[in-house]
N, C-alpha and C positions, 0 to 999 in steps of 0.2 A: 835396699830396693826390693819391693814386693814382687813376687812372681805368681802367675796363675797356675795352680797345680793341675788344671785340666788342659792347659795348652801343650802342644807337641813341640819339642825343641826343633829349631830350624836345622834342616839337613838330616834329621833323624826320622826315617820313614816308619810308619806304623807297620808292625810285623803282621804278615798274613799267613794263614794256615796252609800247609802243604796238602792237607787232606780236607776236602770240602765238607761242609755241614749239611747242605741240602741233600735229601735222600736220592733224588734222581742223579745229581752230580756225583755223589758217592758211589752209586751203583755203576755209573759209566766208568769212573776211575778204576773201580775194583775189577771190572771186566778186562780193561786194558792191562792193568798190572798183572792179573791172573794169566793172561795170554803170554806176557813176557816172561813170567816166572816159569811157565811150562817149558819155555825154550832154554832156560838157564838151569838145567838139572843139577848143576854143581852147587847151587845156592839152596840151602835147606834150613828149615826151622825144626827144632827138636820136638816142639809141642803141637805142630800142625803140618799136614802134608799139602802138597799142591792140589791133589784131588779133593781133599776135605775143604780147602778154601774155595775151590770151584763150585762145589755143592752148596756151600754157604752163600756164595754170591748168587747162584741160581735161585735158591730159596728166598733170598732177599728180594730179588726181582719179582718173583711170583707173589710174595706178600704185598709188595707195592701195588701190583696190578689188581689183586683181589680187593685190597683196601679201597682203592679208587673206584672200582666197580661197585662194591657194596655201598659206598658213600653216595654214588650217583643214583643207585636204586632207592635209597632212603628219601631223597628229595621229593619224588612224585607222591610217595605215601604221606609225607609231612604236609604237602600241599592239599591232598585230599582231606586230611584231618582238619586243616584250617577251614576248608569249605563246609565240612560237616559241623564244626564248631559254630560257624556263622549261622547256619540253619538252626542249630539248637538254641542259640542265644535269642534269635528272633521268634522262635516258635514257643518257647517256654512261657512267654508273655501271655499267649492265648490260654494256656493251662491255668495260669494265675487268674485270668479273666473269668474262666469257667467257675473257679472256686469263689470269686467275688460275687458272681451272679447268684450262686447257690447259698452262700453264707454271709455276704456283705464284705466290704473291703477289709475291715479290721479283723473280723472273725476269721476270714479266709487264711490269714497268716498262721493261725494255729495248725492248719492242715499242710502247710508247706513242707515240713520235715518228712512226711511220709512219701512225698514226691522227690525227695533228695534236694529240695531247694533250700539254700542257705543264705544268711544275711552277709552282705559285703558293703564296701564303701559305696558301690554303685546301686545298692538296693538289694533285692532278693533275686538270686540267680542260681543256676547249677554251678558247682565248684569249677574254678578255672583250671586247676591242676588236673591233668588228664586222667591219671589213675583214679583220683577221687571223683572226677566227673563220670568215669565209666561206672563206678559203683552206684553213683546217684542215678544214672540213666536206667540201670537195672531195676530201680524202684518205681519208675514212672508208669510203666504199663500195668503192673499189679495195682497201683494206687488209682489209676483211671478206672479200672474195673470195679474196685471197691467203692469208688465214689459215684458209680453209674455214669461215667463220662466217656465210656469206651466208644460210643457211636458218634461222638462229635467229630468235626472236621479235623481237629488236631487230637484225635483219640488214638486208640490202639493201632489202627491200620496205618496211621502216620508214624507213630513212634517205634513200632516193632522193627521195621527195616533200618531205622536210624540206629537203634541199639545194636542190631546185627552188624551193620557196617562199622560202627565204632569199635566193637569187640575185635573185628577182623583187622582193622587198621592198627589198633594198639598192639595186637599180637605180632603183626608184621614188623612194627618198629622195634619191639623187644627182641625178636629173632635177629633182625639186622644189626641192632646195637651189640648183641652178644657175639655175632659173627665178626663184626668189625673189631670189637675189643680183642677177640682171639687172634685175629690177623695182625693187629697192631702189636700185640705182645710178641708174636713170632718175629715180626719185622724188627722190633727193638733188640731182641736177642741176637738176630743175624747182624744187625747194624753194629752192635758193640763188638762182636767177634771180628767183623770186617775191619773196623778201625784198629783193633789190636794187631791184626795181621799186617795191615798197611804200615802201621808205625814200626813194627818189627822189620819189615822189608826195607824201610828207609834206613834204619840202623845197619841192616845187613849190607846194603849198597855202600853206605859210608865206610863200613869196615873193610870191604873188599876192593873198593875203588876210591881210596883217600884223596887222590889228586883229581879225579874226574867225576866224583859222585854227583855233582850238580847237574852235569849234562846227562848222566845216567838216569837221574830222577826224571828229567824231562822225557828222555827216550822211553822210560817205562810207563809214562802216563801221569806222573805227578807234575801238574802245571800250576805252580804257585801263583802266577799272575792272574789266574782266573778265579781265585778264591780269596 
């Protein structure tokens, strides 16, 4: 008789973790366990103290808050970049139009590179990748002046503030991404240490309360049924 290797045998429940995986749940459990550990001074771990664990839990909570805060700040900047990108995409067409008027449609393409305009599947555009687009934007104003197009409606007065805004928004996203990465790294280090301590405390409770450790785990904040 063939059996399905992915099926779960009847009457055998899927094992659930005593320690939660989600960051907020892990933080909440660590706080509760830490408070109970402070009350049980007789229970010790050779490699970490109760005070050190409390500091680690507090650092983990701070990293969580900072990461969420920085991530929230990045969203408005990203939206602003999308709006500027939309303006750039619609406006660069006018620059190509000026070149066509001056040189003819086919001959104008030879002048596109000095404006940072590149060929893509959709035609001739400024690069889509933002760092490449930024470098291309920096070429537009000097090229307009060189071609005598600075006084046009979509001349230097139009493009200079666009370039300035784009530089600022790109700088903001780079700073935020770096800050987020730093706090994510701190969070992951704290998270790993917290899980190590919680696992050790589980074994500590089992060793000291062999007959009642299951109820002790619940009292200390390890609630298996929730994870």
